[in-house]
C-alpha positions in Angstrom: 0.0 0.1 0.0 1.4 3.4 -0.8 1.8 6.2 1.8 0.5 9.7 1.6 1.0 12.9 3.4 -0.9 15.7 3.0 -2.1 18.7 5.1 -5.5 17.6 6.6 -8.8 19.2 8.6 -10.6 16.9 10.8 -14.4 17.3 9.7 -16.4 14.3 11.9 -15.4 11.1 13.8 -17.4 8.3 14.6 -16.2 5.2 16.8 -15.3 1.7 14.9 -15.3 -1.0 17.4 -14.0 -0.7 20.9 -10.1 0.8 19.7 -10.5 2.6 16.7 -12.0 5.9 14.7 -13.5 6.1 11.4 -12.3 10.1 10.3 -13.6 12.3 7.9 -11.2 15.1 6.8 -10.7 17.5 4.2 -7.1 17.5 2.6 -5.2 20.0 0.9 -4.3 17.4 -2.2 -6.9 15.0 -1.9 -10.1 17.0 -1.0 -12.5 15.0 1.0 -11.3 11.4 2.4 -12.4 9.1 5.1 -9.7 6.9 6.9 -9.4 4.6 9.7 -7.2 5.2 12.9 -6.8 1.9 14.3 -6.3 2.3 18.0 -7.3 6.1 18.4 -9.5 5.1 21.2 -6.9 3.1 23.1 -4.9 4.8 26.4 -1.9 6.5 25.0 -2.5 6.1 21.6 -0.6 7.9 19.3 -3.4 10.0 18.0 -4.7 10.7 21.4 -6.4 14.3 21.4 -5.3 14.9 18.0 -8.3 13.5 16.0 -11.0 16.1 17.0 -13.4 18.3 14.7 -11.5 21.6 13.6 -8.1 20.3 14.1 -5.5 20.8 11.2 -2.6 18.8 11.0 0.0 16.4 8.8 -1.7 13.2 7.6 0.1 10.3 7.0 -1.9 7.1 5.7 -1.9 4.4 3.8 -3.6 4.2 0.4 -6.0 1.4 -0.2 -6.1 0.2 -4.0 -9.8 -0.9 -3.5 -12.3 1.8 -3.9 -15.0 -0.1 -1.2 -12.1 0.1 1.7 -11.3 2.9 4.1 -7.7 4.1 3.6 -5.6 3.6 6.9 -4.0 6.5 9.1 -0.6 5.9 9.9 0.2 9.2 12.0 -1.7 12.8 12.6 0.7 15.6 13.7 -1.6 18.4 14.6 -0.2 21.8 13.6 -3.1 24.2 14.4 -5.9 23.1 16.8 -7.7 26.5 16.2 -8.0 27.2 20.2 -9.1 30.6 19.5 -12.6 28.8 18.1 -13.1 26.3 21.1 -12.9 29.4 23.9 -15.7 31.0 22.1 -19.0 29.5 20.9 -19.9 32.1 18.6 -16.8 31.5 16.8 -17.1 27.7 17.5 -20.6 27.4 16.2 -19.4 29.5 12.9 -16.0 26.9 12.5 -18.0 23.6 12.7 -20.7 25.1 10.4 -17.8 25.5 7.9 -17.0 22.2 8.4 -20.2 20.9 8.0 -20.6 22.8 4.7 -17.3 21.7 2.9 -18.3 18.0 4.3 -21.1 18.2 1.8 -19.7 20.1 -0.9 -16.6 18.9 -1.2 -16.0 15.8 -3.3 -14.4 12.7 -2.0 -10.9 12.2 -3.6 -11.1 15.7 -5.8 -8.5 18.1 -5.0 -9.9 21.6 -4.9 -7.1 24.1 -3.8 -9.8 27.0 -4.0 -12.2 25.1 -1.4 -8.7 24.3 0.8 -7.8 28.0 0.9 -11.4 29.1 1.7 -11.9 26.6 4.4 -8.6 27.3 6.3 -8.1 31.2 5.8 -11.8 31.1 6.9 -11.3 28.8 10.1 -8.1 31.3 10.9 -9.9 34.4 10.2 -12.7 33.3 12.8 -9.9 33.1 15.4 -8.7 36.8 15.1 -11.7 38.6 13.8 -13.2 41.2 16.0 -16.7 40.1 17.6 -18.7 42.1 15.3 -17.1 40.9 12.2 -17.5 37.1 12.7 -20.6 37.0 10.2 -19.0 38.9 7.4 -15.7 36.6 8.2 -18.5 33.5 7.8 -19.9 35.0 4.9 -16.7 35.5 3.0 -15.8 31.9 3.8 -19.1 30.2 2.9 -19.2 32.4 -0.8 -15.5 31.1 -1.2 -16.4 27.3 -0.7 -19.8 27.9 -3.2 -17.3 29.3 -5.5 -15.1 26.5 -5.3 -18.2 24.2 -6.1 -19.1 26.1 -9.1 -22.6 27.4 -7.0 -21.8 31.2 -6.2 -24.9 32.8 -6.5 -25.0 35.7 -9.1 -24.9 39.3 -6.9 -24.1 41.8 -9.6 -25.8 41.0 -12.9 -29.0 39.0 -13.8 -28.6 35.1 -13.3 -30.5 34.4 -16.5 -28.9 36.9 -19.0 -26.1 38.9 -17.4 -28.0 42.1 -17.5 -28.3 44.6 -14.6 -30.3 43.8 -11.7 -33.8 45.3 -11.2 -33.6 48.3 -8.5 -35.5 45.7 -5.8 -33.0 43.3 -6.4 -35.4 40.3 -7.0 -33.9 36.6 -6.3 -34.5 33.6 -8.0 -32.9 30.6 -6.0 -33.3 27.9 -8.3 -32.2 30.7 -11.1 -29.0 31.5 -9.4 -29.2 34.8 -8.4 -30.9 38.0 -8.7 -32.7 38.8 -11.9 -33.5 42.0 -14.1 -36.9 43.2 -14.4 -37.9 41.3 -17.3 -36.6 37.7 -15.9 -38.2 38.7 -12.6 -41.3 38.9 -14.3 -41.3 35.7 -16.0 -39.7 33.6 -13.2 -42.4 32.0 -10.8 -39.4 31.3 -8.4 -38.7 35.2 -8.2 -38.9 36.9 -4.7 -38.1 40.1 -3.4 -35.4 40.5 -1.0 -33.7 43.0 1.1 -31.2 44.9 -1.6 -29.1 45.8 1.4 -28.1 41.9 2.0 -27.4 41.3 -1.9 -25.0 44.4 -1.9 -23.2 43.3 1.0 -22.7 39.7 -0.3 -21.7 41.4 -3.5 -19.3 43.7 -1.8 -17.7 40.8 0.2 -17.1 38.8 -3.2 -15.4 41.7 -4.8 -13.1 41.7 -1.7 -14.3 45.0 -0.2 -13.9 45.7 3.7 -17.3 45.4 4.9 -19.3 46.4 7.9 -22.7 44.9 8.8 -25.1 44.8 11.6 -27.2 42.1 12.6 -30.0 43.4 10.7 -28.3 42.8 7.0 -26.6 40.0 8.7 -30.0 37.7 9.3 -31.2 39.2 5.7 -28.0 37.7 4.4 -28.6 34.2 6.2 -32.3 34.2 5.1 -30.8 34.3 1.4 -28.2 31.6 1.7 -30.1 29.3 3.6 -32.5 28.6 1.0 -29.9 29.1 -1.6 -27.8 26.2 0.5 -30.7 24.2 0.7 -31.9 24.1 -2.9 -28.2 22.9 -4.0 -27.8 20.4 -1.1 -31.3 19.0 -1.0 -31.3 19.3 2.8 -30.5 22.5 5.4 -27.2 22.1 7.2 -28.0 21.0 11.1 -25.8 23.6 12.5 -27.8 26.9 10.4 -29.8 27.3 13.2 -27.4 28.2 15.9 -25.6 30.6 13.8 -28.0 33.5 15.1 -28.2 32.9 18.8 -25.8 34.7 20.9 -27.8 35.9 24.1 -28.2 32.4 25.7 -26.5 29.1 26.4 -27.3 26.8 23.2 -26.8 23.1 22.7 -23.6 22.2 22.1 -22.5 20.4 19.1 -21.3 16.8 18.8 -20.7 13.8 16.6 -23.5 10.9 16.3 -21.8 7.7 15.9 -23.3 5.5 13.4 -22.3 1.8 12.4 -19.3 1.0 10.2 -19.3 2.7 6.8 -22.5 5.5 8.1 -21.5 9.1 7.9 -22.1 10.7 10.9 -24.2 13.5 11.7 -23.7 16.5 13.4 -26.2 16.7 16.4 -27.0 18.5 19.8 -26.7 17.6 23.1 -27.6 19.8 26.4 -24.3 20.2 27.5 -23.6 24.1 26.4 -20.2 23.7 25.9 -18.6 21.8 22.8 -17.1 18.8 22.8 -14.1 20.1 20.6 -13.8 22.9 23.5 -13.4 20.3 26.5 -10.7 18.3 24.2 -8.8 21.8 24.0 -9.4 22.1 27.8 -7.9 18.9 28.7 -4.4 20.0 26.8 
């Protein structure tokens, strides 16, 4: 079996047998991959404390030749625990959201440098951004991931013909973005949205420095969430936690499944995230 080495970010894990873990990772060179980390659950394992969601590191693994078998992790050397995310719930929820999004958008064994850059830069920016810029940082990373998958909505010109958008910035989710007056009249899926939200998103795509308040940020979420549901065929579980700030909320955790089953991010009653617990133990 050939040995491969690549930078990787842990997305999810599930327990496999009494001693091992199956790990979902997004990698710099191979896109999304699944590996089995044998003995990872044993005391004093070489993987102990490393294979946690949002931990980035150097992965060394054996590549299996058969498509229906898991690759085998040999080593995982953490290079970035993203501790700044683990110490703050709003940052953590946004980081977990990006992990869930790339797990859905990223293709297995398909390298995507743009996706890797949007993901890792986004997580690092979430660590360092001021509190009032967290949503803008998330939107920028989110749009980058959508662009890497060829799904970024058209925000500055009509998605149907390229003409300037109508003054009220009507949007068609299945149509792919804003519409001109003519196509807004003929598209049954066209709906009114906030011009300010669309203009803010367009500025983020251009790379402009953006300041936006909670009202506009919620309007942007009202636009992006149905857009993602349309393309993914489902809602992301962590979306509902992005707007909650005033009171403790349920933590994201990994729900384990059987061998070969994809794990799901779910919720428990503990207000502190599991990844935060892992960071505190170090």
